[in-house]
C-alpha positions, 0 to 999 in steps of 0.5 A: 780925673774930672767930674761932670755936672750931675743933672737931677731929673724933674719931679714926676708930673713936671712943674714946680707949682702946688699939687692939684689938690691945692690948686682950687675948689672947695676946701682949698689949702693955701697956707701952712702953720708949722709948730716946731721944737727948735731942733733941726731934725724935727723942724726939717721934717715939717718944712720938708712936708710943707715944701712937698705940698707946695706951701713953702712960701705960705707958712708961719713957723711957731716954735716951742722952747723949754727953759734950760740950765740949772735944775731944768736939765732934770725937769725935761720929763715934765710936760712943757707947760708944767715945766715952764710953770715950775721954772717960773716959780723956782726962779721967783722963790730963789731969785735973791738967794745963794741957790739962784744959780741952781734954779735960775735957768734960761730959755733954750736958744734953738737952731736958726732956720737957714734960707728963710726966704725960700720958705717965705719966713720973716720971723719965728714966733713963740708958740701959743695955742690961743694965738694960733687958734685966733689966727686961724679963726679970724682968717678962715673966711679969707684964707680958708683951711690951714694945714698945721704940721708939728713934729716932736714930743713937746709939740703934741699938746699944742697941735692936738689942742689947736685941733680940739679948739678949731676943728673946722679951721685946721687940718692937723698933721703930727709927724713922728709917733705920738704914742697914744690917742692918735685920733687927736690928729687928722693925720699922723706921719711916722716912720714904720720903724717908729710905729712898730717899735714895741717889739718884745724887746721894745716893750721892756723899755716901757713900764707894764702899767702903761703898755696897754695905753701905748700904740701901735695897734695892728693894723694902723688906723686910716689916719696913719701914714707909715714912711720908710724913714724920716721926712726931709727937704731933699727933693729933686729941686733942692738936689739940683740946686745943691749940685750946681752950687757945689760943683765948682768946689767939688769938681777939682778934688781928687776922686773918689771922694768920701764924705763923712757926716758925724752925728751924735748919741741917741737913746739907742746908740751911745756915740762916744770915744770908743765908737769914734776910734772905730771910725778913725780906724775905718778911715785909715783903712780906706785912705789908700784907695780914696782921693779926698775926704770931707768930714762934717759934724752936727750940733749933737756931736760930742766935743770929745768925739770931734776933738779926736777926729780933729787931732787925728786928721786935721793936718792930713792932706787928703782931709778937710774938716768943716768947722760949721762956718 
């Protein structure tokens, strides 16, 4: 059975240029600043929005990193600025003692940004509020307003501070629900299920003392945009390119083709061996009716889960398990 190329439709309106509102006139936006936290899921949402705005080749990526290792794994509840200060103090105090391995953490090595050329990125900068504010101030007359897009809990204080210090030079968009004081941002983009998370069951997860301070409020304010799901980069152009790039490799495979992307645990789903065994059982049930199976893991997939999948299917002729390379 052969497979024919799939041609993706053009985006509405045609063309690949910037949206009309970015094409000229007063308040023109010609650049974007992304504040990321080193996590692929968060930064990809920022990059997806910037791409949709037609600013993919005119952005600067700043990244926030937390110290890790040693005692730092118990300090992630702290605001990131305080966490860094505590880390520096502990490393200084215990640097020459037998407790050094416990207190001397290291900086998190975040995931690399692939295909940086498509985003006009030559480097990734360490996030610094003062530096960002200085840049947007000094370049405002020449470059105009800057859109600042941030995503993730650690980015909230940076993005809101930039807006507070340079309100006339930036338009700040916070992706994902910041939980309180949504008026600190020009725009909040959050999935509907995240904004309305405080159901009767959800409220039990939050101490009663804090419930009155935490949004959502009914209905959302004018600066809140609710989405059906998380933002991403998979627009029509990206899908067309992917279909072309992968056609020669996927076309010869026996059909139907089953693709399994395995993620990792979340607060609401403890993805462990028991769930992996259920997945193994389900895959065995469809083997007779499928032609080929392709499996990939994420960076968050627990080692015990990937080991179980590899042990079960790595030598099976219908399976190919991507090793991440």
